[in-house]
ChimeraX commands (.cxc) that place a marker at each C-alpha (Angstrom):
marker #1 position -20.70,5.80,-22.57 radius 0.5
marker #1 position -17.72,8.40,-21.54 radius 0.5
marker #1 position -14.47,7.20,-20.24 radius 0.5
marker #1 position -15.07,7.65,-16.89 radius 0.5
marker #1 position -18.22,5.60,-17.05 radius 0.5
marker #1 position -16.47,2.78,-18.77 radius 0.5
marker #1 position -13.54,2.57,-16.23 radius 0.5
marker #1 position -16.11,2.42,-13.77 radius 0.5
marker #1 position -17.58,-0.58,-14.90 radius 0.5
marker #1 position -14.16,-2.01,-15.85 radius 0.5
marker #1 position -13.24,-1.65,-12.22 radius 0.5
marker #1 position -16.36,-3.05,-10.69 radius 0.5
marker #1 position -15.72,-6.00,-12.42 radius 0.5
marker #1 position -12.05,-6.45,-11.54 radius 0.5
marker #1 position -12.11,-6.32,-8.01 radius 0.5
marker #1 position -9.08,-5.47,-5.98 radius 0.5
marker #1 position -7.10,-8.45,-4.39 radius 0.5
marker #1 position -6.71,-6.58,-1.31 radius 0.5
marker #1 position -10.40,-6.87,-0.27 radius 0.5
marker #1 position -11.47,-7.70,3.40 radius 0.5
marker #1 position -14.90,-8.82,3.92 radius 0.5
marker #1 position -16.56,-7.89,7.31 radius 0.5
marker #1 position -16.65,-11.77,8.20 radius 0.5
marker #1 position -13.10,-12.61,6.79 radius 0.5
marker #1 position -10.03,-12.73,8.95 radius 0.5
marker #1 position -6.16,-13.37,8.17 radius 0.5
marker #1 position -4.43,-16.38,9.55 radius 0.5
marker #1 position -0.90,-17.72,9.15 radius 0.5
marker #1 position -0.88,-20.73,6.84 radius 0.5
marker #1 position 2.66,-22.45,7.93 radius 0.5
marker #1 position 3.28,-24.43,10.80 radius 0.5
marker #1 position 7.19,-23.13,11.24 radius 0.5
marker #1 position 6.37,-19.62,12.45 radius 0.5
marker #1 position 10.17,-18.56,13.47 radius 0.5
marker #1 position 13.78,-19.11,13.38 radius 0.5
marker #1 position 16.87,-18.09,15.43 radius 0.5
marker #1 position 19.78,-16.17,14.16 radius 0.5
marker #1 position 22.04,-19.07,14.47 radius 0.5
marker #1 position 19.74,-21.06,12.47 radius 0.5
marker #1 position 19.79,-18.36,9.84 radius 0.5
marker #1 position 23.78,-18.35,9.98 radius 0.5
marker #1 position 23.69,-22.14,9.43 radius 0.5
marker #1 position 21.81,-21.88,6.50 radius 0.5
marker #1 position 23.76,-19.21,5.01 radius 0.5
marker #1 position 26.77,-21.10,5.67 radius 0.5
marker #1 position 25.36,-24.02,3.82 radius 0.5
marker #1 position 24.46,-21.87,1.07 radius 0.5
marker #1 position 20.70,-22.93,1.57 radius 0.5
marker #1 position 20.09,-19.28,1.58 radius 0.5
marker #1 position 21.20,-17.52,-1.12 radius 0.5
marker #1 position 21.44,-13.94,-2.53 radius 0.5
marker #1 position 17.98,-13.91,-4.06 radius 0.5
marker #1 position 16.49,-15.24,-0.67 radius 0.5
marker #1 position 18.07,-12.22,1.37 radius 0.5
marker #1 position 16.77,-9.58,-1.30 radius 0.5
marker #1 position 13.28,-11.11,-0.48 radius 0.5
marker #1 position 13.55,-10.79,3.28 radius 0.5
marker #1 position 14.97,-7.30,2.88 radius 0.5
marker #1 position 11.87,-6.29,0.62 radius 0.5
marker #1 position 9.91,-7.48,3.82 radius 0.5
marker #1 position 11.73,-5.52,6.32 radius 0.5
marker #1 position 10.68,-2.64,4.29 radius 0.5
marker #1 position 7.34,-2.95,3.36 radius 0.5
marker #1 position 6.07,-5.44,6.08 radius 0.5
marker #1 position 3.20,-7.00,3.98 radius 0.5
marker #1 position 3.81,-8.11,0.25 radius 0.5
marker #1 position 1.58,-10.50,-1.68 radius 0.5
marker #1 position 3.15,-12.88,-4.22 radius 0.5
marker #1 position 2.48,-10.61,-7.56 radius 0.5
marker #1 position 4.06,-7.75,-5.89 radius 0.5
marker #1 position 7.26,-9.61,-4.56 radius 0.5
marker #1 position 7.99,-11.17,-7.89 radius 0.5
marker #1 position 7.32,-7.79,-9.69 radius 0.5
marker #1 position 9.69,-5.98,-7.51 radius 0.5
marker #1 position 12.44,-8.83,-7.67 radius 0.5
marker #1 position 12.27,-8.34,-11.05 radius 0.5
marker #1 position 13.12,-4.58,-11.03 radius 0.5
marker #1 position 15.77,-4.68,-8.19 radius 0.5
marker #1 position 17.59,-8.14,-9.05 radius 0.5
marker #1 position 20.61,-8.18,-11.07 radius 0.5
marker #1 position 19.68,-9.82,-14.60 radius 0.5
marker #1 position 21.27,-13.08,-14.14 radius 0.5
marker #1 position 19.30,-13.40,-10.93 radius 0.5
marker #1 position 15.95,-13.04,-12.42 radius 0.5
marker #1 position 13.53,-15.86,-13.01 radius 0.5
marker #1 position 10.06,-16.46,-14.20 radius 0.5
marker #1 position 8.95,-16.85,-10.79 radius 0.5
marker #1 position 10.29,-17.31,-7.30 radius 0.5
marker #1 position 8.34,-20.08,-5.74 radius 0.5
marker #1 position 10.94,-21.99,-4.68 radius 0.5
marker #1 position 12.59,-19.42,-2.91 radius 0.5
marker #1 position 9.22,-18.34,-1.02 radius 0.5
marker #1 position 8.69,-22.02,-0.08 radius 0.5
marker #1 position 11.88,-22.54,1.12 radius 0.5
marker #1 position 11.81,-19.37,3.54 radius 0.5
marker #1 position 8.30,-20.42,4.53 radius 0.5
marker #1 position 9.52,-23.69,5.35 radius 0.5
marker #1 position 12.13,-22.55,7.52 radius 0.5
marker #1 position 10.44,-20.38,9.47 radius 0.5
marker #1 position 12.11,-17.00,7.94 radius 0.5
marker #1 position 8.56,-15.71,6.40 radius 0.5
marker #1 position 5.10,-16.15,7.49 radius 0.5
marker #1 position 2.67,-16.91,4.87 radius 0.5
marker #1 position -0.63,-15.27,5.12 radius 0.5
marker #1 position -4.29,-16.43,3.69 radius 0.5
marker #1 position -7.80,-15.18,3.99 radius 0.5
marker #1 position -10.30,-17.57,5.66 radius 0.5
marker #1 position -14.37,-17.04,6.80 radius 0.5
marker #1 position -14.96,-16.85,10.38 radius 0.5
marker #1 position -17.74,-19.73,10.67 radius 0.5
marker #1 position -20.20,-19.34,13.58 radius 0.5
marker #1 position -18.32,-21.67,15.96 radius 0.5
marker #1 position -14.96,-19.92,15.47 radius 0.5
marker #1 position -13.64,-22.54,13.27 radius 0.5
marker #1 position -12.11,-21.37,9.98 radius 0.5
marker #1 position -12.92,-23.10,7.00 radius 0.5
marker #1 position -10.67,-23.09,3.63 radius 0.5
marker #1 position -9.50,-19.95,2.38 radius 0.5
marker #1 position -11.95,-17.69,0.52 radius 0.5
marker #1 position -9.55,-15.46,-1.62 radius 0.5
marker #1 position -6.69,-16.38,-3.78 radius 0.5
marker #1 position -4.60,-13.71,-2.10 radius 0.5
marker #1 position -1.34,-15.11,-0.62 radius 0.5
marker #1 position 0.94,-12.51,1.14 radius 0.5
marker #1 position 4.16,-12.80,3.28 radius 0.5
marker #1 position 5.75,-11.19,6.13 radius 0.5
marker #1 position 8.91,-11.79,8.34 radius 0.5
marker #1 position 8.94,-13.86,11.10 radius 0.5
marker #1 position 10.13,-12.05,14.50 radius 0.5
marker #1 position 13.59,-13.91,14.21 radius 0.5
marker #1 position 13.93,-12.98,10.47 radius 0.5
marker #1 position 12.72,-9.29,11.14 radius 0.5
marker #1 position 15.30,-8.53,13.93 radius 0.5
marker #1 position 17.76,-10.53,11.89 radius 0.5
marker #1 position 17.63,-8.65,8.51 radius 0.5
marker #1 position 15.97,-4.91,9.99 radius 0.5
marker #1 position 19.64,-3.69,10.73 radius 0.5
marker #1 position 20.48,-4.55,6.99 radius 0.5
marker #1 position 17.83,-2.22,5.49 radius 0.5
marker #1 position 18.15,1.49,5.71 radius 0.5
marker #1 position 14.35,2.21,6.70 radius 0.5
marker #1 position 12.90,-0.88,7.97 radius 0.5
marker #1 position 9.57,-0.65,9.13 radius 0.5
marker #1 position 8.88,-0.06,12.93 radius 0.5
marker #1 position 7.28,-2.78,14.88 radius 0.5
marker #1 position 4.67,-1.44,17.32 radius 0.5
marker #1 position 1.66,-3.70,18.18 radius 0.5
marker #1 position -0.07,-6.21,15.78 radius 0.5
marker #1 position -2.57,-4.50,13.26 radius 0.5
marker #1 position -6.14,-5.16,12.94 radius 0.5
marker #1 position -6.73,-7.19,9.86 radius 0.5
marker #1 position -8.12,-4.20,7.89 radius 0.5
marker #1 position -4.95,-2.51,8.31 radius 0.5
marker #1 position -2.86,-5.31,7.05 radius 0.5
marker #1 position -5.06,-4.67,3.74 radius 0.5
marker #1 position -4.23,-1.17,3.81 radius 0.5
marker #1 position -0.32,-1.97,3.99 radius 0.5
marker #1 position -0.45,-4.47,1.23 radius 0.5
marker #1 position -2.27,-2.07,-0.98 radius 0.5
marker #1 position 0.25,0.94,-0.36 radius 0.5
marker #1 position 3.24,-1.43,-0.77 radius 0.5
marker #1 position 1.72,-2.35,-4.15 radius 0.5
marker #1 position 1.68,1.48,-4.93 radius 0.5
marker #1 position 5.11,2.04,-3.56 radius 0.5
marker #1 position 6.59,-0.82,-5.32 radius 0.5
marker #1 position 5.00,0.20,-8.63 radius 0.5
marker #1 position 5.95,4.11,-8.34 radius 0.5
marker #1 position 9.56,2.73,-7.77 radius 0.5
marker #1 position 9.55,0.86,-10.77 radius 0.5
marker #1 position 7.95,3.94,-12.94 radius 0.5
marker #1 position 9.43,6.69,-11.37 radius 0.5
marker #1 position 12.66,5.75,-9.91 radius 0.5
marker #1 position 14.65,8.84,-11.64 radius 0.5
marker #1 position 12.05,11.30,-10.08 radius 0.5
marker #1 position 11.66,10.25,-6.44 radius 0.5
marker #1 position 13.74,11.80,-3.71 radius 0.5
marker #1 position 12.69,10.44,-0.69 radius 0.5
marker #1 position 9.91,8.73,0.67 radius 0.5
marker #1 position 8.85,7.44,4.04 radius 0.5
marker #1 position 6.41,4.76,5.19 radius 0.5
marker #1 position 3.47,5.48,7.89 radius 0.5
marker #1 position 4.46,8.81,8.81 radius 0.5
marker #1 position 2.97,9.81,12.19 radius 0.5
marker #1 position 2.11,13.54,12.76 radius 0.5
marker #1 position 0.28,15.40,15.74 radius 0.5
marker #1 position -2.65,18.24,15.82 radius 0.5
marker #1 position -3.54,19.64,18.62 radius 0.5
marker #1 position -4.07,16.44,21.14 radius 0.5
marker #1 position -4.57,13.98,18.13 radius 0.5
marker #1 position -2.29,11.96,16.51 radius 0.5
marker #1 position -2.62,10.67,12.81 radius 0.5
marker #1 position -0.83,8.34,10.52 radius 0.5
marker #1 position -0.17,8.97,6.59 radius 0.5
marker #1 position 0.57,5.60,4.96 radius 0.5
marker #1 position 3.61,7.47,2.90 radius 0.5
marker #1 position 5.25,10.73,2.38 radius 0.5
marker #1 position 6.78,10.76,-1.10 radius 0.5
marker #1 position 8.93,13.85,-2.58 radius 0.5
marker #1 position 8.98,13.81,-6.23 radius 0.5
marker #1 position 11.22,16.14,-8.52 radius 0.5
marker #1 position 9.79,16.89,-11.68 radius 0.5
marker #1 position 11.32,18.36,-14.90 radius 0.5
marker #1 position 7.92,18.71,-16.69 radius 0.5
marker #1 position 7.94,22.72,-15.34 radius 0.5
marker #1 position 10.22,25.25,-15.63 radius 0.5
marker #1 position 11.90,25.65,-13.35 radius 0.5
marker #1 position 12.20,22.06,-12.25 radius 0.5
marker #1 position 10.44,21.74,-8.69 radius 0.5
marker #1 position 9.59,19.24,-6.34 radius 0.5
marker #1 position 6.28,17.84,-5.50 radius 0.5
marker #1 position 5.48,16.23,-2.13 radius 0.5
marker #1 position 2.54,13.31,-2.34 radius 0.5
marker #1 position 0.79,12.51,1.03 radius 0.5
marker #1 position -0.69,8.93,0.66 radius 0.5
marker #1 position -3.76,7.90,2.59 radius 0.5
marker #1 position -5.09,4.19,1.94 radius 0.5
marker #1 position -8.77,3.21,2.46 radius 0.5
marker #1 position -10.47,-0.13,2.21 radius 0.5
marker #1 position -14.11,-0.82,1.66 radius 0.5
marker #1 position -14.36,-2.49,4.97 radius 0.5
marker #1 position -16.04,-0.25,7.73 radius 0.5
marker #1 position -13.59,0.37,9.99 radius 0.5
marker #1 position -11.12,1.08,7.50 radius 0.5
marker #1 position -13.52,3.93,5.98 radius 0.5
marker #1 position -14.26,5.30,9.36 radius 0.5
marker #1 position -10.47,5.57,9.99 radius 0.5
marker #1 position -9.93,7.10,6.51 radius 0.5
marker #1 position -12.69,9.78,7.09 radius 0.5
marker #1 position -10.84,10.48,10.27 radius 0.5
marker #1 position -7.09,10.64,9.16 radius 0.5
marker #1 position -8.29,13.13,6.00 radius 0.5
marker #1 position -9.95,15.39,8.34 radius 0.5
marker #1 position -6.81,15.54,10.52 radius 0.5
marker #1 position -4.59,15.49,7.32 radius 0.5
marker #1 position -6.40,18.70,6.18 radius 0.5
marker #1 position -6.00,20.36,9.66 radius 0.5
marker #1 position -2.34,19.74,9.71 radius 0.5
marker #1 position -1.49,20.84,6.16 radius 0.5
marker #1 position -3.43,24.21,7.30 radius 0.5
marker #1 position -0.48,25.03,9.76 radius 0.5
marker #1 position 2.17,23.42,7.68 radius 0.5
marker #1 position 1.47,23.42,3.67 radius 0.5
marker #1 position 4.19,26.16,3.55 radius 0.5
marker #1 position 6.95,23.74,4.25 radius 0.5
marker #1 position 6.10,21.47,1.35 radius 0.5
marker #1 position 5.74,24.11,-1.73 radius 0.5
marker #1 position 3.89,21.92,-4.34 radius 0.5
marker #1 position 1.98,19.06,-2.78 radius 0.5
marker #1 position -1.08,16.58,-3.88 radius 0.5
marker #1 position -2.98,14.26,-1.45 radius 0.5
marker #1 position -3.44,10.85,-2.73 radius 0.5
marker #1 position -6.34,8.53,-1.37 radius 0.5
marker #1 position -5.75,4.93,-2.45 radius 0.5
marker #1 position -9.20,3.08,-2.75 radius 0.5
marker #1 position -10.36,-0.76,-3.77 radius 0.5
marker #1 position -12.92,0.46,-6.37 radius 0.5
marker #1 position -13.78,3.20,-8.61 radius 0.5
marker #1 position -17.32,3.33,-6.90 radius 0.5
marker #1 position -15.65,3.94,-3.68 radius 0.5
marker #1 position -14.58,7.44,-5.03 radius 0.5
marker #1 position -17.64,9.58,-5.26 radius 0.5
marker #1 position -18.95,7.99,-2.06 radius 0.5
marker #1 position -15.48,9.09,-0.06 radius 0.5
marker #1 position -15.48,12.48,-1.84 radius 0.5
marker #1 position -19.24,13.24,-0.87 radius 0.5
marker #1 position -18.46,11.99,3.03 radius 0.5
marker #1 position -15.60,14.42,3.19 radius 0.5
marker #1 position -17.39,17.03,1.37 radius 0.5
marker #1 position -20.20,16.89,3.77 radius 0.5
marker #1 position -17.94,16.98,6.94 radius 0.5
marker #1 position -15.32,19.20,5.54 radius 0.5
marker #1 position -16.63,22.18,3.80 radius 0.5
marker #1 position -13.16,23.34,2.84 radius 0.5
marker #1 position -12.12,20.29,1.15 radius 0.5
marker #1 position -11.96,21.28,-2.43 radius 0.5
marker #1 position -9.38,23.84,-1.90 radius 0.5
marker #1 position -6.79,20.97,-1.48 radius 0.5
marker #1 position -5.21,19.00,-4.37 radius 0.5
marker #1 position -7.00,15.88,-3.39 radius 0.5
marker #1 position -6.67,12.86,-5.62 radius 0.5
marker #1 position -7.80,9.32,-5.92 radius 0.5
marker #1 position -6.18,6.10,-7.11 radius 0.5
marker #1 position -7.65,2.45,-7.70 radius 0.5
marker #1 position -5.73,-0.49,-6.86 radius 0.5
marker #1 position -6.00,-2.51,-10.14 radius 0.5
marker #1 position -5.27,0.42,-12.30 radius 0.5
marker #1 position -1.92,0.62,-10.72 radius 0.5
marker #1 position -1.34,-3.22,-12.36 radius 0.5
marker #1 position -1.55,-1.85,-15.70 radius 0.5
marker #1 position -0.39,1.69,-15.97 radius 0.5
marker #1 position 1.91,4.09,-14.08 radius 0.5
marker #1 position 0.24,5.91,-11.06 radius 0.5
marker #1 position 0.15,9.27,-12.71 radius 0.5
marker #1 position -1.45,8.03,-15.63 radius 0.5
marker #1 position -4.45,6.98,-13.39 radius 0.5
marker #1 position -5.49,9.64,-11.13 radius 0.5
marker #1 position -9.06,10.71,-10.41 radius 0.5
marker #1 position -10.70,13.81,-8.94 radius 0.5
marker #1 position -14.06,14.15,-7.74 radius 0.5
marker #1 position -16.28,17.25,-7.95 radius 0.5
marker #1 position -19.94,17.97,-6.59 radius 0.5
marker #1 position -22.04,20.74,-8.09 radius 0.5
marker #1 position -24.76,22.60,-6.10 radius 0.5
marker #1 position -27.31,21.92,-8.58 radius 0.5
marker #1 position -27.23,18.23,-7.97 radius 0.5
marker #1 position -25.94,15.83,-5.40 radius 0.5
marker #1 position -24.44,13.60,-8.01 radius 0.5
marker #1 position -20.80,13.32,-7.91 radius 0.5
marker #1 position -18.92,13.66,-11.05 radius 0.5
marker #1 position -15.12,11.97,-11.22 radius 0.5
marker #1 position -12.86,13.16,-13.73 radius 0.5
marker #1 position -9.35,11.56,-15.05 radius 0.5
marker #1 position -6.36,13.72,-14.43 radius 0.5
marker #1 position -2.88,13.06,-15.80 radius 0.5
marker #1 position 0.18,14.47,-13.62 radius 0.5
marker #1 position 3.31,15.02,-15.64 radius 0.5
marker #1 position 6.53,14.10,-13.90 radius 0.5
marker link #1:1,2 radius 0.2
marker link #1:2,3 radius 0.2
marker link #1:3,4 radius 0.2
marker link #1:4,5 radius 0.2
marker link #1:5,6 radius 0.2
marker link #1:6,7 radius 0.2
marker link #1:7,8 radius 0.2
marker link #1:8,9 radius 0.2
marker link #1:9,10 radius 0.2
marker link #1:10,11 radius 0.2
marker link #1:11,12 radius 0.2
marker link #1:12,13 radius 0.2
marker link #1:13,14 radius 0.2
marker link #1:14,15 radius 0.2
marker link #1:15,16 radius 0.2
marker link #1:16,17 radius 0.2
marker link #1:17,18 radius 0.2
marker link #1:18,19 radius 0.2
marker link #1:19,20 radius 0.2
marker link #1:20,21 radius 0.2
marker link #1:21,22 radius 0.2
marker link #1:22,23 radius 0.2
marker link #1:23,24 radius 0.2
marker link #1:24,25 radius 0.2
marker link #1:25,26 radius 0.2
marker link #1:26,27 radius 0.2
marker link #1:27,28 radius 0.2
marker link #1:28,29 radius 0.2
marker link #1:29,30 radius 0.2
marker link #1:30,31 radius 0.2
marker link #1:31,32 radius 0.2
marker link #1:32,33 radius 0.2
marker link #1:33,34 radius 0.2
marker link #1:34,35 radius 0.2
marker link #1:35,36 radius 0.2
marker link #1:36,37 radius 0.2
marker link #1:37,38 radius 0.2
marker link #1:38,39 radius 0.2
marker link #1:39,40 radius 0.2
marker link #1:40,41 radius 0.2
marker link #1:41,42 radius 0.2
marker link #1:42,43 radius 0.2
marker link #1:43,44 radius 0.2
marker link #1:44,45 radius 0.2
marker link #1:45,46 radius 0.2
marker link #1:46,47 radius 0.2
marker link #1:47,48 radius 0.2
marker link #1:48,49 radius 0.2
marker link #1:49,50 radius 0.2
marker link #1:50,51 radius 0.2
marker link #1:51,52 radius 0.2
marker link #1:52,53 radius 0.2
marker link #1:53,54 radius 0.2
marker link #1:54,55 radius 0.2
marker link #1:55,56 radius 0.2
marker link #1:56,57 radius 0.2
marker link #1:57,58 radius 0.2
marker link #1:58,59 radius 0.2
marker link #1:59,60 radius 0.2
marker link #1:60,61 radius 0.2
marker link #1:61,62 radius 0.2
marker link #1:62,63 radius 0.2
marker link #1:63,64 radius 0.2
marker link #1:64,65 radius 0.2
marker link #1:65,66 radius 0.2
marker link #1:66,67 radius 0.2
marker link #1:67,68 radius 0.2
marker link #1:68,69 radius 0.2
marker link #1:69,70 radius 0.2
marker link #1:70,71 radius 0.2
marker link #1:71,72 radius 0.2
marker link #1:72,73 radius 0.2
marker link #1:73,74 radius 0.2
marker link #1:74,75 radius 0.2
marker link #1:75,76 radius 0.2
marker link #1:76,77 radius 0.2
marker link #1:77,78 radius 0.2
marker link #1:78,79 radius 0.2
marker link #1:79,80 radius 0.2
marker link #1:80,81 radius 0.2
marker link #1:81,82 radius 0.2
marker link #1:82,83 radius 0.2
marker link #1:83,84 radius 0.2
marker link #1:84,85 radius 0.2
marker link #1:85,86 radius 0.2
marker link #1:86,87 radius 0.2
marker link #1:87,88 radius 0.2
marker link #1:88,89 radius 0.2
marker link #1:89,90 radius 0.2
marker link #1:90,91 radius 0.2
marker link #1:91,92 radius 0.2
marker link #1:92,93 radius 0.2
marker link #1:93,94 radius 0.2
marker link #1:94,95 radius 0.2
marker link #1:95,96 radius 0.2
marker link #1:96,97 radius 0.2
marker link #1:97,98 radius 0.2
marker link #1:98,99 radius 0.2
marker link #1:99,100 radius 0.2
marker link #1:100,101 radius 0.2
marker link #1:101,102 radius 0.2
marker link #1:102,103 radius 0.2
marker link #1:103,104 radius 0.2
marker link #1:104,105 radius 0.2
marker link #1:105,106 radius 0.2
marker link #1:106,107 radius 0.2
marker link #1:107,108 radius 0.2
marker link #1:108,109 radius 0.2
marker link #1:109,110 radius 0.2
marker link #1:110,111 radius 0.2
marker link #1:111,112 radius 0.2
marker link #1:112,113 radius 0.2
marker link #1:113,114 radius 0.2
marker link #1:114,115 radius 0.2
marker link #1:115,116 radius 0.2
marker link #1:116,117 radius 0.2
marker link #1:117,118 radius 0.2
marker link #1:118,119 radius 0.2
marker link #1:119,120 radius 0.2
marker link #1:120,121 radius 0.2
marker link #1:121,122 radius 0.2
marker link #1:122,123 radius 0.2
marker link #1:123,124 radius 0.2
marker link #1:124,125 radius 0.2
marker link #1:125,126 radius 0.2
marker link #1:126,127 radius 0.2
marker link #1:127,128 radius 0.2
marker link #1:128,129 radius 0.2
marker link #1:129,130 radius 0.2
marker link #1:130,131 radius 0.2
marker link #1:131,132 radius 0.2
marker link #1:132,133 radius 0.2
marker link #1:133,134 radius 0.2
marker link #1:134,135 radius 0.2
marker link #1:135,136 radius 0.2
marker link #1:136,137 radius 0.2
marker link #1:137,138 radius 0.2
marker link #1:138,139 radius 0.2
marker link #1:139,140 radius 0.2
marker link #1:140,141 radius 0.2
marker link #1:141,142 radius 0.2
marker link #1:142,143 radius 0.2
marker link #1:143,144 radius 0.2
marker link #1:144,145 radius 0.2
marker link #1:145,146 radius 0.2
marker link #1:146,147 radius 0.2
marker link #1:147,148 radius 0.2
marker link #1:148,149 radius 0.2
marker link #1:149,150 radius 0.2
marker link #1:150,151 radius 0.2
marker link #1:151,152 radius 0.2
marker link #1:152,153 radius 0.2
marker link #1:153,154 radius 0.2
marker link #1:154,155 radius 0.2
marker link #1:155,156 radius 0.2
marker link #1:156,157 radius 0.2
marker link #1:157,158 radius 0.2
marker link #1:158,159 radius 0.2
marker link #1:159,160 radius 0.2
marker link #1:160,161 radius 0.2
marker link #1:161,162 radius 0.2
marker link #1:162,163 radius 0.2
marker link #1:163,164 radius 0.2
marker link #1:164,165 radius 0.2
marker link #1:165,166 radius 0.2
marker link #1:166,167 radius 0.2
marker link #1:167,168 radius 0.2
marker link #1:168,169 radius 0.2
marker link #1:169,170 radius 0.2
marker link #1:170,171 radius 0.2
marker link #1:171,172 radius 0.2
marker link #1:172,173 radius 0.2
marker link #1:173,174 radius 0.2
marker link #1:174,175 radius 0.2
marker link #1:175,176 radius 0.2
marker link #1:176,177 radius 0.2
marker link #1:177,178 radius 0.2
marker link #1:178,179 radius 0.2
marker link #1:179,180 radius 0.2
marker link #1:180,181 radius 0.2
marker link #1:181,182 radius 0.2
marker link #1:182,183 radius 0.2
marker link #1:183,184 radius 0.2
marker link #1:184,185 radius 0.2
marker link #1:185,186 radius 0.2
marker link #1:186,187 radius 0.2
marker link #1:187,188 radius 0.2
marker link #1:188,189 radius 0.2
marker link #1:189,190 radius 0.2
marker link #1:190,191 radius 0.2
marker link #1:191,192 radius 0.2
marker link #1:192,193 radius 0.2
marker link #1:193,194 radius 0.2
marker link #1:194,195 radius 0.2
marker link #1:195,196 radius 0.2
marker link #1:196,197 radius 0.2
marker link #1:197,198 radius 0.2
marker link #1:198,199 radius 0.2
marker link #1:199,200 radius 0.2
marker link #1:200,201 radius 0.2
marker link #1:201,202 radius 0.2
marker link #1:202,203 radius 0.2
marker link #1:203,204 radius 0.2
marker link #1:204,205 radius 0.2
marker link #1:205,206 radius 0.2
marker link #1:206,207 radius 0.2
marker link #1:207,208 radius 0.2
marker link #1:208,209 radius 0.2
marker link #1:209,210 radius 0.2
marker link #1:210,211 radius 0.2
marker link #1:211,212 radius 0.2
marker link #1:212,213 radius 0.2
marker link #1:213,214 radius 0.2
marker link #1:214,215 radius 0.2
marker link #1:215,216 radius 0.2
marker link #1:216,217 radius 0.2
marker link #1:217,218 radius 0.2
marker link #1:218,219 radius 0.2
marker link #1:219,220 radius 0.2
marker link #1:220,221 radius 0.2
marker link #1:221,222 radius 0.2
marker link #1:222,223 radius 0.2
marker link #1:223,224 radius 0.2
marker link #1:224,225 radius 0.2
marker link #1:225,226 radius 0.2
marker link #1:226,227 radius 0.2
marker link #1:227,228 radius 0.2
marker link #1:228,229 radius 0.2
marker link #1:229,230 radius 0.2
marker link #1:230,231 radius 0.2
marker link #1:231,232 radius 0.2
marker link #1:232,233 radius 0.2
marker link #1:233,234 radius 0.2
marker link #1:234,235 radius 0.2
marker link #1:235,236 radius 0.2
marker link #1:236,237 radius 0.2
marker link #1:237,238 radius 0.2
marker link #1:238,239 radius 0.2
marker link #1:239,240 radius 0.2
marker link #1:240,241 radius 0.2
marker link #1:241,242 radius 0.2
marker link #1:242,243 radius 0.2
marker link #1:243,244 radius 0.2
marker link #1:244,245 radius 0.2
marker link #1:245,246 radius 0.2
marker link #1:246,247 radius 0.2
marker link #1:247,248 radius 0.2
marker link #1:248,249 radius 0.2
marker link #1:249,250 radius 0.2
marker link #1:250,251 radius 0.2
marker link #1:251,252 radius 0.2
marker link #1:252,253 radius 0.2
marker link #1:253,254 radius 0.2
marker link #1:254,255 radius 0.2
marker link #1:255,256 radius 0.2
marker link #1:256,257 radius 0.2
marker link #1:257,258 radius 0.2
marker link #1:258,259 radius 0.2
marker link #1:259,260 radius 0.2
marker link #1:260,261 radius 0.2
marker link #1:261,262 radius 0.2
marker link #1:262,263 radius 0.2
marker link #1:263,264 radius 0.2
marker link #1:264,265 radius 0.2
marker link #1:265,266 radius 0.2
marker link #1:266,267 radius 0.2
marker link #1:267,268 radius 0.2
marker link #1:268,269 radius 0.2
marker link #1:269,270 radius 0.2
marker link #1:270,271 radius 0.2
marker link #1:271,272 radius 0.2
marker link #1:272,273 radius 0.2
marker link #1:273,274 radius 0.2
marker link #1:274,275 radius 0.2
marker link #1:275,276 radius 0.2
marker link #1:276,277 radius 0.2
marker link #1:277,278 radius 0.2
marker link #1:278,279 radius 0.2
marker link #1:279,280 radius 0.2
marker link #1:280,281 radius 0.2
marker link #1:281,282 radius 0.2
marker link #1:282,283 radius 0.2
marker link #1:283,284 radius 0.2
marker link #1:284,285 radius 0.2
marker link #1:285,286 radius 0.2
marker link #1:286,287 radius 0.2
marker link #1:287,288 radius 0.2
marker link #1:288,289 radius 0.2
marker link #1:289,290 radius 0.2
marker link #1:290,291 radius 0.2
marker link #1:291,292 radius 0.2
marker link #1:292,293 radius 0.2
marker link #1:293,294 radius 0.2
marker link #1:294,295 radius 0.2
marker link #1:295,296 radius 0.2
marker link #1:296,297 radius 0.2
marker link #1:297,298 radius 0.2
marker link #1:298,299 radius 0.2
marker link #1:299,300 radius 0.2
marker link #1:300,301 radius 0.2
marker link #1:301,302 radius 0.2
marker link #1:302,303 radius 0.2
marker link #1:303,304 radius 0.2
marker link #1:304,305 radius 0.2
marker link #1:305,306 radius 0.2
marker link #1:306,307 radius 0.2
marker link #1:307,308 radius 0.2
marker link #1:308,309 radius 0.2
marker link #1:309,310 radius 0.2
marker link #1:310,311 radius 0.2
marker link #1:311,312 radius 0.2
marker link #1:312,313 radius 0.2
marker link #1:313,314 radius 0.2
marker link #1:314,315 radius 0.2
marker link #1:315,316 radius 0.2
marker link #1:316,317 radius 0.2
view
């Protein structure tokens, strides 16, 4: 069994936490779902809210949705050593109880529209409206509030947040800038890239920058449709603007390894020129055990066979 086949088996057995079945939905789990600025000021003056609490709020003002594991991972990398703890359950419970955080869980829809017990261990957080309006002015690039997101897009945001948090920890000295939810227009169509990240690499002579365009897709049917549409629009947009970015790469973040050849085949069928672009794939669960550029994949199809071949590629930064 070769390396790629083994990794495919491994990823099938270890599913992404950011999976949404067609009959699942996201619900807020806490009763207190908002707070006022005065309440936040009072909690601060009484020293109920501390430095760590505000760092949690700032992270959520940037990434919008983060699950417990990635919140704790991010805190271990940004907090001064004297503030680092084994877990931050007390902080999260306090902020949720006070209405600063919204706690989200996954539930399964029943026929009578009554939601039963959670169907996934996934637990994640976002800011309540009052907390967002209080914290957003304190961070450099808060997420932009538009309308409520469909559930599958929330899962895309969670997966994107994990990639960005992990990349910040692994490549903080190489990342020059990054933007979330970048909207572009091609003709009459608009589309959104989940992130645009510019890295500066010393691996080549002379050193140069690489721009990464990130699109996140889930196995959910609506997400797959949206992803293929966004890929097509990104390709058309890059045909006109690639000279502005020098060296670049397109990264598609997927739920599991077996999604890669399926997505690649669908791209190839609809877009004959797709392989002229530097197109890479990453898998959610890989990012929990290795840096992003140690777990990149490319997918190829040969004319003599409809079977796709996936190869692991390592990018040196």
